[in-house]
N, C-alpha and C positions, 0 to 999 in steps of 0.2 A: 484237205487243208489247202488254202490258196497260197500262191507263191509269196505274197506279201507277208503273211503270218510266218511262213517257213523262214524267210529272210530275217524277220525280227528275232526268231529263236536262234538262228545261226549266229547273228551278230552279237546277241547277248552272250552266247557261249564263247565266241572269239574274244570278247572284251574281258571276260573273267578268267579264261584258261591260262593265259600268259602270266598274269599276276599270281594265280594259284600255283603254277609251276615254280615261279621264282620264290614265293613265300615258303614253299615246302622243300626247297632245294637243300636246306640243312638236314632234312631227313634222308636225302639221297647221298650227301657227301659232306665231309667235314674239312676238306682241303681243296686245292686247285682242281683236282680231278672230280668233275661232277658225277662221275659214274663209280667212284671208289667204293661206296657201300655195296653195290651189286657185286663188285669184284671181291671184296673182303668176305661177304657172305658166301659167295660161290666157292671160294678157297676153303672156307671152314666146313662147308657142306658137301664138298666133292662134286660140285655142279659147275656148269658154265654160267657166267654172268647173265647171259641172255635167258637162261632157264629160270634164274632167280627173278628176273624182271617179270617174266610171264607168270610165275607162281604168285608174286605180289599183285599183279594186275588181276589175276583170277579172283582174288578177294572182292574186288570191286565188281567184276563181271557177275559173280554169284549174287551180290546184293542187287545189282541191276536186274537180274533175272527174277529175283523175288519181287522187286518193285513192279516189274512188267506184268506179273500175274495179279497184282493187287489193283483192282479197278478204282480204288479210292485215292491212289497216288496221283499227285499233281506236280507240275514243274515248280521247283523251289530250290533256292540256294542254301537254305538253312541259315546257320550262323547264330550269333549272339548266344553262344553256349548250347545251341540246339544241336541235335544229331545232324550229320551231314545230309544236306538235301539231295533230292534226285539229281539236280543239275551238277552238284559237286561230284557225286559218284560217277556220273557219265564223263565229266571233265577229267577226273582222276584216271579213269580207264584210258581215255584218249591221250592223256599225258604219258601214261606208261607206254603206250604204243610209240610215242615220240622218243622216249628213253630207250626203248628197244631198237628203234631205228638208229639212234646214236651209238648204241653198243655194236650193232651190225656194221654201221659206217666206220667205226673205229678199226675194224679189221682191214680196211682198205689202205 
């Protein structure tokens, strides 16, 4: 892959990921604390919030692994009622990594 094509893919992800994270924020929190769902789930499951975040991220990682093995899979955002596309799964996993960073950063 040439650098130009890589940059196109990267920019496309950057443009979508922030809006995806913001639109899904209600799934992560119902109040001012954008990490509250991780904390509440952790408390009810006897886990740390960071562990909950990783477990939820693994759902996306497993789907990404399955897609990586399927040679017919192409880059797609999905949408319009369709199953989450490849790009959205990758973006969701990347966003969970940022949420994990926020949970770790909150310790400081």
